[in-house]
N, C-alpha and C positions, 0 to 999 in steps of 0.2 A: 557359527559366526553371528555376532550380533549386528543387526541392521542399525546403523547409527542415524540415518536420515530417512524420513518418510514424508509423504504428502497425503493429506486427507481433506475431505470436504470441510469447509469452514463452518464453525459453530461459534456463536457470540462468547461463550465462556473461554474460547482460545484467546480472543483479544483481551478479555479481562485478565487472564493469566499474564500475558505479555506486558500489559500496561501496569500491572501491580508492582513491577520492578522499578517503577519510578521515572520513566521517560516523560510522563505527563503528570504534573503535580496533583491535580484534582480530577483524575479521569472518571471517577464514578459520578461526579457531578457534571463535568463538562462534556463527556463523551458517552452517549447512550449506545453502547455496543449492540444492544438488541435491535437498533434501527439500521445496522450496517446491512447493505444488500448481500444476499447469500447465494443468488442464482449462479453466478460465475465467480465464485470465491473459494479459496482454498487455505490450508494452513500447512506450514512446513514444521516438522518436528525434529528435534535432536534428542536421541535416547528417550523418546516418549514424551518429551516436554515441548510445548509450542515455543518456537523462536521467531516466527514470522508468519503473518497472514495478510492476505490481500484479495482484491477482486477488481472487477471492471463491470460497470453498469451503464446502460444507455441513458442519455439525457433527452435527446431529441431523435426519435426514431426516423423521422422524415429526412434528416440529413446525416444520419449515422455518426453522431457525436457521443462520446462516452467519457465518463469520469473514472479514473484509476485511483484506488486507495490501497495503501500498504501500511501495516503496523509492524515495526521491527523491535526485537528485544534490545534493550540498552546494551551498548558495547558488543554488538553482534559481529564485529569484524572477524572473529575467529571462524564464523560460519559464512564468510563472504562468498567463497566460491560456490557453495551450495545455493545460496540465495540468488546470486547474480544469474547463474546458469538456469535455475528452475523458475524463477520469477520471469525472466525474459522469455523463456520458452512458453510458459503458460500464457503470458500476455500476448505474445505474437500469435499463438494459435487462436485465441479468442478474437483478436483483431481481424485476422484473416477469415475466420468462420463467419463473423458478424458483418464483415465488410465496412468496418469503421473508417471514416475519413479523417476524423480528428479525435485524439484522446488528450485528456488534460488532467491535471492534478493540482491540488492546493497543498503546499508543503510549508510547515512552520519555517520561518526565515532563519531561525537559529539551528535547524536540524540539518547540519552539513552532510551527514551520510545520506539522508534522503534526497537532498538536492543533487549530490554527486551521482546517485543511482539514477535519478530522472534524466540527468544530462547524458549519462552513459547509455540510457535507453533511447536517446535521440530527441528528448524534449528540450525546448528552449524557453527561457524565461520570457514572460509577457508583462511582468511588472510586479510591484510590491502592493499587497493589499493590507493596508494599515488596520490594526485592531479587528481583523477579519474573524478569527477563530472564537469558539465558545470560551476560551481561556483569555480573551482579550489581547492575544499576541498577534504580531504581524505574520503574514503568510505570503509566499510567492505563488503566482499562478505560472505553471509550466505547461507547455502543450507541444504536441507532435502532430504535424499534418502529414497524412499518408497519401 
């Protein structure tokens, strides 16, 4: 029996693979995947190919605030159950282990699947950040207080 889904430690080339499918127009220029935090990061694979990667890293250790980042393959809805179940479990485990009080994310305002996931994860919008991203696009700040 072939294992369809697996999870492995994140490597920057996983993000490059996912982004090469066109979700971000100029990802090689705008997003330096080599700079993504790797300590608490993972990649989900489908049939050996990366489909989602993400992580969580502390911003302010003194008050336990962390930033969440997730990169999903374009049109990843067919993998929705795998992603929702595993991303949520992974993030909840890290949040509990590190005792985070606030987690936050910056999500491109036109990335509806990402916004829906953040809201499903209990995050609430704190507002629009105009021309925030390296691509000059608007982003939403979403956060969850624990």
